[in-house]
C-alpha positions as CSV (number, residue, x, y, z in Angstrom):
1,M,141.5,94.5,52.3
2,S,137.7,93.9,52.1
3,G,138.0,91.3,54.8
4,D,139.8,93.8,57.1
5,S,137.1,96.4,56.3
6,G,134.3,93.9,57.1
7,S,136.0,93.0,60.4
8,G,136.4,96.6,61.3
9,W,132.8,97.3,60.6
10,S,131.8,94.4,62.7
11,A,134.0,95.5,65.6
12,G,132.6,99.0,65.4
13,F,129.1,97.7,65.4
14,K,129.8,95.5,68.4
15,A,131.4,98.4,70.3
16,D,128.3,100.6,69.6
17,Y,126.0,97.8,70.8
18,E,128.1,97.4,74.0
19,R,128.0,101.2,74.7
20,I,124.2,101.5,74.2
21,F,122.8,98.2,75.4
22,V,125.4,96.7,77.8
23,D,127.4,99.5,79.5
24,E,125.5,101.2,82.3
25,W,124.1,104.6,81.4
26,S,124.8,107.6,83.6
27,P,121.8,108.2,86.0
28,F,121.9,111.8,84.7
29,V,121.2,110.7,81.2
30,G,118.5,108.4,82.5
31,A,116.9,111.2,84.5
32,M,116.8,113.5,81.5
33,L,115.3,110.9,79.2
34,L,112.8,109.9,81.9
35,V,111.5,113.5,82.3
36,F,111.2,113.9,78.5
37,V,109.0,110.8,78.3
38,I,106.9,112.1,81.2
39,I,106.5,115.5,79.5
40,G,105.6,113.7,76.3
41,L,102.8,111.8,78.2
42,M,101.6,115.1,79.6
43,T,101.3,116.7,76.1
44,S,99.0,113.8,75.3
45,G,96.9,114.6,78.4
46,L,98.3,111.6,80.4
47,V,100.3,111.4,83.6
48,W,102.9,108.8,84.7
49,G,101.7,106.8,87.7
50,V,102.5,103.6,89.5
51,F,100.5,103.1,92.6
52,G,97.1,103.3,90.9
53,G,98.1,100.2,88.9
54,V,99.6,98.5,91.9
55,K,96.5,99.1,93.9
56,F,94.4,97.8,91.0
57,W,96.3,94.5,91.1
58,G,95.6,94.3,94.8
59,D,91.9,95.0,94.2
60,W,91.8,92.0,91.8
61,F,93.5,89.8,94.4
62,N,91.1,90.9,97.2
63,N,88.1,90.0,94.9
64,L,89.8,86.7,94.1
65,I,90.1,85.6,97.8
66,G,86.6,87.0,98.7
67,L,87.8,90.1,100.6
68,G,86.7,92.6,98.0
69,P,83.0,92.8,99.0
70,L,84.0,93.3,102.6
71,L,86.4,96.1,101.7
72,G,84.0,97.8,99.3
73,V,86.2,97.0,96.2
74,P,84.2,97.2,93.0
75,H,83.2,93.7,91.7
76,E,83.6,94.6,88.1
77,L,87.1,95.7,87.3
78,D,88.9,96.6,84.0
79,G,91.2,94.1,82.4
80,F,94.9,94.3,83.3
81,T,95.8,95.9,80.0
82,M,92.7,98.2,79.9
83,H,93.4,99.9,83.3
84,R,95.8,102.8,82.4
85,M,98.2,102.5,85.3
86,S,98.2,98.7,85.3
87,L,99.1,98.7,81.7
88,M,101.9,101.3,82.3
89,N,103.3,99.1,85.1
90,I,103.2,96.0,82.9
91,M,105.0,97.8,80.2
92,L,107.6,99.2,82.6
93,V,108.4,95.6,83.6
94,L,108.6,94.5,80.0
95,G,110.8,97.4,79.1
96,A,113.2,96.5,81.9
97,F,113.0,92.8,80.9
98,S,113.9,93.7,77.3
99,A,116.9,95.9,78.5
100,A,118.1,93.1,80.8
101,L,118.0,90.6,77.9
102,L,119.8,92.9,75.5
103,S,122.6,93.5,78.1
104,R,122.6,89.8,79.0
105,Q,121.9,90.8,82.7
106,F,118.6,89.0,83.1
107,S,118.9,86.3,85.8
108,P,116.4,85.0,88.3
109,N,118.0,86.1,91.6
110,R,117.0,84.2,94.7
111,P,117.7,86.0,98.0
112,P,118.3,84.6,101.5
113,K,115.2,83.4,103.3
114,L,115.2,86.4,105.6
115,E,114.9,88.7,102.6
116,Y,111.5,87.3,101.7
117,L,110.3,88.3,105.2
118,W,111.7,91.8,104.7
119,A,110.0,91.9,101.3
120,A,106.7,91.1,102.9
121,I,107.1,93.6,105.7
122,G,108.6,96.3,103.4
123,G,106.0,95.8,100.7
124,S,103.2,96.1,103.2
125,M,104.6,99.3,104.5
126,L,104.9,100.6,100.9
127,G,101.2,99.9,100.5
128,I,100.1,101.6,103.7
129,G,102.4,104.6,103.0
130,A,101.2,105.1,99.4
131,A,97.6,104.8,100.5
132,L,98.1,107.6,103.0
133,A,100.2,109.8,100.7
134,G,98.0,109.4,97.7
135,G,100.8,107.8,95.7
136,C,104.3,106.2,95.9
137,T,107.6,108.0,95.1
138,T,106.1,108.6,91.7
139,G,102.6,109.8,92.4
140,G,103.2,111.1,95.9
141,F,106.6,112.8,95.5
142,F,107.9,113.2,91.9
143,N,104.7,114.1,90.1
144,P,103.4,116.5,92.7
145,V,106.8,118.3,92.8
146,L,106.7,118.4,89.0
147,H,103.2,119.8,89.2
148,S,104.3,122.5,91.6
149,S,102.4,121.0,94.6
150,P,103.9,121.2,98.1
151,A,102.5,117.7,98.7
152,G,105.5,116.3,96.9
153,W,107.9,118.2,99.2
154,A,106.0,117.0,102.3
155,M,106.3,113.4,101.1
156,A,110.0,114.0,100.4
157,A,110.6,115.1,104.0
158,G,108.8,111.9,105.2
159,L,110.8,109.8,102.8
160,L,114.1,111.2,104.0
161,A,113.2,110.6,107.6
162,G,111.8,107.1,106.8
163,A,114.9,106.1,104.9
164,A,117.2,107.1,107.8
165,I,115.0,105.3,110.3
166,G,114.7,102.2,108.0
167,L,118.5,102.0,107.7
168,K,118.9,102.2,111.4
169,L,116.4,99.4,111.9
170,L,117.9,97.3,109.1
171,L,121.4,97.7,110.7
172,W,120.0,96.5,114.0
173,T,118.6,93.4,112.4
174,L,121.9,92.6,110.6
175,E,123.6,92.7,114.0
176,H,121.0,90.7,116.0
177,V,119.3,88.3,113.5
178,E,121.1,85.3,112.2
179,W,118.3,83.2,110.8
180,G,117.9,83.0,107.0
181,M,121.0,84.9,106.1
182,Q,122.5,82.2,103.9
183,A,122.0,83.0,100.2
184,P,121.0,80.1,98.0
185,P,123.4,79.2,95.2
186,A,123.0,81.3,92.1
187,L,121.1,79.7,89.2
188,D,123.4,78.4,86.5
189,I,122.2,79.7,83.2
190,P,124.0,78.0,80.2
191,D,126.1,80.2,78.1
192,G,124.1,79.1,75.0
193,V,121.0,80.5,76.6
194,R,122.6,83.8,77.5
195,Q,123.9,84.2,74.0
196,K,120.3,84.2,72.8
197,Y,119.2,86.9,75.2
198,P,119.8,89.8,72.8
199,L,117.6,88.1,70.1
200,L,114.9,87.6,72.7
201,G,115.2,91.2,73.8
202,L,114.9,92.4,70.3
203,A,111.8,90.1,69.8
204,V,110.2,91.8,72.8
205,I,110.8,95.2,71.3
206,V,109.3,94.2,67.9
207,A,106.3,92.6,69.6
208,V,105.6,95.8,71.6
209,L,105.9,98.0,68.5
210,I,103.5,95.8,66.6
211,W,101.1,95.8,69.6
212,A,101.3,99.6,69.9
213,T,100.9,100.1,66.1
214,Q,97.7,98.0,66.0
215,W,96.1,99.9,68.9
216,Y,97.2,103.3,67.6
217,G,95.6,102.5,64.2
218,S,92.3,101.4,65.9
219,D,89.0,103.3,65.5
220,D,88.6,103.0,69.3
221,D,89.9,106.2,71.0
222,K,90.5,104.3,74.2
223,L,92.9,101.9,72.4
224,V,94.6,104.8,70.7
225,A,95.4,106.3,74.1
226,R,96.5,103.0,75.4
227,A,98.9,102.7,72.5
228,V,100.7,105.8,73.8
229,I,100.9,104.2,77.3
230,V,102.3,101.0,75.8
231,V,105.3,102.9,74.2
232,A,105.8,105.3,77.1
233,G,105.7,102.7,79.8
234,F,108.1,100.4,77.9
235,A,110.5,103.3,77.3
236,I,110.4,104.2,81.1
237,G,111.3,100.7,82.1
238,F,114.0,100.5,79.5
239,I,115.5,103.8,80.6
240,M,115.3,103.1,84.3
241,H,117.0,99.7,83.8
242,R,119.8,101.0,81.6
243,S,120.6,103.9,84.0
244,R,119.7,102.0,87.2
245,L,117.5,105.0,88.0
246,C,115.8,104.5,91.4
247,F,114.0,106.9,93.6
248,A,114.6,104.7,96.7
249,R,118.3,105.0,96.1
250,A,118.0,108.8,95.8
251,F,116.6,109.0,99.3
252,R,118.6,106.1,100.8
253,E,122.1,106.4,99.5
254,P,123.1,109.7,101.2
255,F,122.3,108.1,104.5
256,M,123.9,104.8,103.6
257,T,127.1,105.6,101.7
258,A,127.0,109.4,101.3
259,E,126.9,108.9,97.5
260,G,124.7,111.5,95.9
261,D,124.7,110.8,92.1
262,M,121.3,109.2,92.1
263,T,119.8,112.1,94.2
264,K,121.4,114.7,92.0
265,A,120.0,112.9,89.0
266,V,116.5,113.2,90.4
267,I,117.1,116.9,91.2
268,L,118.3,117.3,87.6
269,A,115.1,115.7,86.3
270,L,112.9,118.0,88.4
271,T,115.0,121.1,87.4
272,I,114.3,120.3,83.8
273,G,110.7,119.1,84.3
274,I,109.2,121.8,86.5
275,P,109.4,124.7,84.1
276,L,108.4,122.5,81.1
277,A,105.4,121.3,83.1
278,A,104.6,124.9,84.1
279,L,104.5,125.8,80.4
280,L,102.0,123.0,79.7
281,F,99.8,124.1,82.6
282,Q,99.9,127.8,81.5
283,K,98.9,126.7,78.0
284,K,96.1,124.5,79.5
285,V,97.5,121.4,77.7
286,I,96.8,119.3,80.8
287,D,95.0,119.8,84.2
288,P,97.7,120.0,86.9
289,Y,95.2,118.6,89.5
290,L,95.3,115.2,87.7
291,A,98.5,114.4,89.5
292,I,98.1,116.3,92.8
293,P,96.8,114.1,95.7
294,A,94.5,115.6,98.3
295,T,96.9,114.7,101.1
296,F,98.9,117.9,101.9
297,W,100.3,117.9,104.4
298,I,99.5,115.2,107.0
299,G,98.9,112.3,104.6
300,S,102.0,113.2,102.5
301,L,104.3,113.5,105.4
302,V,103.1,110.5,107.4
303,G,102.7,108.4,104.3
304,G,106.2,109.3,103.2
305,L,107.6,108.3,106.5
306,I,106.0,104.8,106.4
307,F,106.9,104.4,102.7
308,G,110.5,105.4,103.4
309,I,111.0,102.7,106.0
310,G,109.2,100.2,103.8
311,M,111.4,100.9,100.7
312,V,114.6,100.2,102.8
313,F,113.3,96.7,103.8
314,A,111.6,96.0,100.5
315,G,114.8,96.9,98.5
316,G,113.1,99.4,96.3
317,C,110.3,101.9,95.8
318,A,107.4,101.3,93.3
319,S,109.0,102.0,89.9
320,G,112.4,100.7,91.1
321,S,110.8,97.5,92.2
322,L,109.1,97.1,88.9
323,W,112.2,97.4,86.8
324,R,114.2,95.1,89.1
325,M,111.3,92.6,88.7
326,G,112.0,92.7,85.0
327,E,115.7,92.0,85.7
328,G,114.7,88.8,87.6
329,H,114.9,89.8,91.3
330,L,112.5,87.4,93.1
331,K,112.5,89.4,96.3
332,L,111.0,92.4,94.5
333,W,108.2,90.1,93.1
334,V,107.3,89.2,96.7
335,A,107.6,92.8,97.8
336,M,105.3,93.9,94.9
337,F,102.7,91.3,95.8
338,F,102.4,92.6,99.4
339,F,102.6,96.2,98.1
340,S,99.6,95.7,95.9
341,W,97.6,93.7,98.4
342,M,98.2,96.0,101.3
343,G,97.8,99.0,99.0
344,S,94.3,97.9,98.0
345,T,93.4,96.9,101.6
346,A,94.8,100.0,103.3
347,S,93.1,102.3,100.7
348,A,89.8,100.6,101.3
349,V,90.1,100.8,105.1
350,F,91.2,104.5,105.0
351,K,88.3,105.3,102.8
352,S,85.9,103.5,105.0
353,L,87.2,105.5,108.0
354,G,86.7,108.7,106.0
355,L,90.4,109.6,106.0
356,T,90.9,109.7,102.2
357,S,87.4,110.1,100.8
358,I,86.9,113.4,99.0
359,D,84.7,116.0,100.8
360,E,81.9,116.4,98.2
361,T,80.4,119.3,100.1
362,N,83.5,121.4,99.6
363,V,82.8,124.1,97.1
364,E,86.3,125.6,97.2
365,L,88.9,125.2,94.5
366,F,90.7,122.3,96.2
367,E,89.5,118.8,96.9
368,M,89.9,118.0,100.6
369,T,90.2,114.9,102.8
370,K,90.9,114.5,106.5
371,L,94.6,114.0,105.5
372,G,94.9,117.2,103.6
373,F,94.0,118.9,100.4
374,Q,95.1,119.4,96.8
375,A,97.7,122.1,97.2
376,Y,98.7,123.8,94.0
377,L,101.3,126.6,94.5
378,P,100.3,128.8,91.5
379,E,96.8,129.1,92.9
380,M,97.9,129.5,96.5
381,L,100.6,132.1,95.7
382,G,98.7,133.9,92.9
383,G,101.1,133.1,90.0
384,W,104.2,131.4,88.7
385,G,106.8,133.8,89.9
386,W,107.0,132.8,93.5
387,T,106.1,129.2,92.6
388,L,109.1,128.7,90.4
389,L,111.4,130.6,92.8
390,I,110.3,128.4,95.7
391,G,110.7,125.2,93.6
392,G,114.1,126.2,92.4
393,G,115.2,127.2,95.9
394,L,114.2,123.9,97.4
395,L,116.0,122.0,94.7
396,L,119.1,124.1,95.2
397,L,118.9,123.5,99.0
398,W,118.6,119.8,98.4
399,Y,121.6,119.8,96.0
400,A,123.7,121.7,98.5
401,L,122.9,119.3,101.3
402,V,123.8,116.3,99.1
403,R,127.1,117.9,98.1
404,Y,127.9,118.8,101.7
405,N,127.2,115.2,102.7
406,E,129.3,113.8,100.0
407,S,132.3,115.8,101.3
408,T,131.7,115.3,105.1
409,E,129.5,112.2,105.4
410,K,127.6,114.0,108.2
411,F,124.3,112.5,107.5
412,T,125.3,108.8,107.1
413,V,123.7,106.5,109.6
414,L,125.7,103.2,108.9
C-alpha cells in the first residue's frame, strides 16, 4: 500500500513538473506575468529596457577594434554586469537558458548558411531602426505605449508596415535564391546529457538566487539596485521562454499565418499595464519620461519601419532574440552581434549628424531632437481621462483588426 502511495506521489510530482517546466505556457499567461514583473521594476524606480544594453555591447566592440574614438564612443565603459541594461539582457539570456534546460529543450541549433547572411542583414537593420526610434520593440514600442506616449504607437505603425514589407522580401528570396538553403545535420546530444539538463537548470537558478542575495545584502546601494535587476531580468527570460512570448511574432504572424494569439497577448499585457503604470505616475513613484524616447513621430515611425523589416530577416526582435539565444539558436547569436555593433555605430553616426542629440537650448517641458520629441499624452491632453480613453481605443481597434484578420485572412501577404 505504501509502495503504491509512493508511486502515486512520484507520478503526481512528475505531472506537476511537466505542466510547469515542460509544457508550453499560454502566451496570455506569459504576457500577464511579464507585465507584473515590469510593474514591479517600476515600483523600484527602474524600467525594462533592451537596446541600451545591446548598444553598450556594441560600444565595447567598437572600442576593441579601434573604431570607438572615431565614433565618439566613451573610452571608459562600465563592466558588463554593472551597466543596468547590459545586466538585464544577460539575465534574460540566463533565464531562458535555465528554462530551456528544465524543459530539456536546450539544443545548439545550426541554421542553413543563407540564414547567417539574413542574420547579419536583419541584425544590422535592427540596430539602425532602434537607433532611430530610440529603442527596440521594448524601448521604442512597448514601454512608450505603457507610459502613455504616442511614440510607441508611431513605432507600432512602422513595425506593422516593416513586417509586411519584410515578409514580401523574404518570400521573394525563397523563390529566387537557392544558395545556402541546405540545413546542416542536427547536433546529436546524448540522452544521458539531456537527462541531466533539469539539474543544470536548477543549479543556474540557485546560483542566480545566491548572486542576487549577496548583492541585495551589500552596503553598496548600486549593488542593491542591481540585485533587483538580476532577479527581474532572469524572471523575464524564464517567462518569455516558457510562453514563447515574442514581440516580433506579434507583428509578423497576422501577415504570415493570420494567427493572432501572440498579438492578442501583447494587447492584454498593455491593457493590464497602462492603468497600473498610470497609477504609478500619478503617485509619482517613477518619472514617466525615463522610458519615453525623444523621437515622436519621425524617428519612431521610420525606425519602426526599418526595425520591422530587420526582425523578419533576423528571426526575432531584441528580447525575442535574447531568449532564443538562451535556447541555443546560433542564428540569433549572429543577429545579436550585428544588432549590437550596428546599434552602437548608427547611434554614434546619428548623434554626430545632430539627429538624435538632445536640444539643450530647449526650455520647454519636452526634450527634443531633429527626429521628434518626448511626447507624453497626459501633459499634451491635460489629464488622464482622454489619455486612457485614447489608449484603450487604440488597443480595442488593434484587437478588432486582429480578430477580423483571423476570420478572413485579409491582411496575409504569403
